[in-house]
C-alpha positions, -999 to +999 in steps of 0.1 A: +108-086+212+097-057+193+064-045+203+035-045+178+016-012+171-020-010+172-016-011+132+001-043+135+030-032+113+060-037+136+087-062+126+096-091+147+127-110+144+120-146+130+137-160+163+112-143+183+079-154+166+061-179+187+037-207+177+007-189+192+018-157+172+022-176+140-013-189+146-025-155+151-010-145+117-029-175+100-060-161+115-055-128+104-044-137+069-075-161+064-097-130+079-080-106+056-086-129+024-121-134+035-133-099+041-104-076+049-090-070+014-125-060+006-123-033+028-110-012+001-123-037-026-092-030-052-116-014-075-114-035-108-092-055-128-055-044-133-059-043-171-089-019-170-072+007-151-055+033-172-022+031-151+012+021-154+016-011-134+052-015-133+054-014-094+033-043-097+052-060-124+082-053-101+065-073-072+057-102-096+093-106-108+107-105-071+119-141-058+131-131-022+119-114+008+145-086+004+136-081-032+099-076-023+106-055+004+128-032-019+099-030-041+075-024-013+100+007-003+099+021-036+061+019-036+056+037-006+080+065-012+065+071-044+032+073-028+045+098+000+058+122-028+023+118-046+002+127-012+028+156-006+023+170-041-016+169-037-015+184-002+005+210-016-013+218-045-040+238-033-070+219-049-083+204-017-108+215+009-097+218+045-118+188+055-103+166+027-065+181+028-069+169+065-080+134+057-054+131+030-026+141+053-034+113+076-030+088+049+003+106+040+017+096+071+002+063+071+023+056+037+054+071+053+050+047+084+047+018+058+081+029+039+097+033+076+086-002+087+097-017+054+133+000+056+137-013+088+127-049+080+151-048+049+179-035+071+172-063+096+174-090+068+209-073+061+198-057+031+202-022+016+171+000+010+168+012-027+177+052-032+150+075-026+131+087-057+141+118-073+110+135-075+075+138-086+080+124-121+088+089-108+053+087-093+042+076-129+061+045-120+030+038-098+001+058-112+002+082-143-018+116-139-003+133-111+009+163-134-027+166-147-049+173-119-068+204-118-095+201-092-103+182-060-123+157-082-091+151-105-071+146-072-095+120-057-097+101-090-058+099-093-055+090-053-080+062-061-059+048-088-026+051-068-042+031-037-060+005-062-022-002-076-011-004-042-034-026-029-030-049-062+008-048-058+004-061-021-018-089-031+009-101-051+036-094-027+016-116-003+021-149-024+060-142-025+071-131+010+082-164+032+089-149+065+059-149+087+063-116+102+067-099+069+034-115+058+016-104+087+030-068+080+022-070+045-014-081+053-020-053+075-005-026+050-027-040+024-057-038+046-048+000+057-043+008+017-076-007+014-090+017+040-077+047+021-093+033-011-128+029+006-125+065+023-113+083-013-143+065-030-168+078-004-152+111-006-154+111-044-192+099-043-184+065-053-195+031-038-167+025-014-168-013-016-181-018-051-171-056-049-175-082-023-142-098-028-114-084-052-080-098-059-068-071-087-066-098-110-085-101-144 
């Protein structure tokens, strides 16, 4: 069996999932939906955010686990590009840049986990994004940042889009281990969101419970 990391994002083959592990997943899922999703508190309703929500729409159209994973890979790879761009932009203080570097590493780990999972299903990962312009598929405004405040605002929108997309994906995945991975990653994105809000001087958890719906 593939070992689970501390972040609980490792992929385990379906045949290796025991009854006890499925029970663990169900407990974790219920706990995530009870309070874990509020860890980042996906800020506000999707319709209220000035973003392109094509990634969320893509998740909503996916029907198979493989299609959901391909959308997740696209999301995470674009997030990595966004983080690389702001890290290299010279607008962040050393302390904030260090935090953002950590988040970038998380996004890369998420992408790698989903690529492995998709290959385990016999699928072929989508082609990598071509550059910064494709970040607009997740959140607009990366090319307009001119200050650290602008960067934080953009990243808050990016992470909000990610949490909402994973909430949608969670309702479409069928494989238990993939569901567990998605729940863990969604919680991690929520942590990013809370930290970014706090760094920007905002309430880190403005809502007790949030689904990203209207």
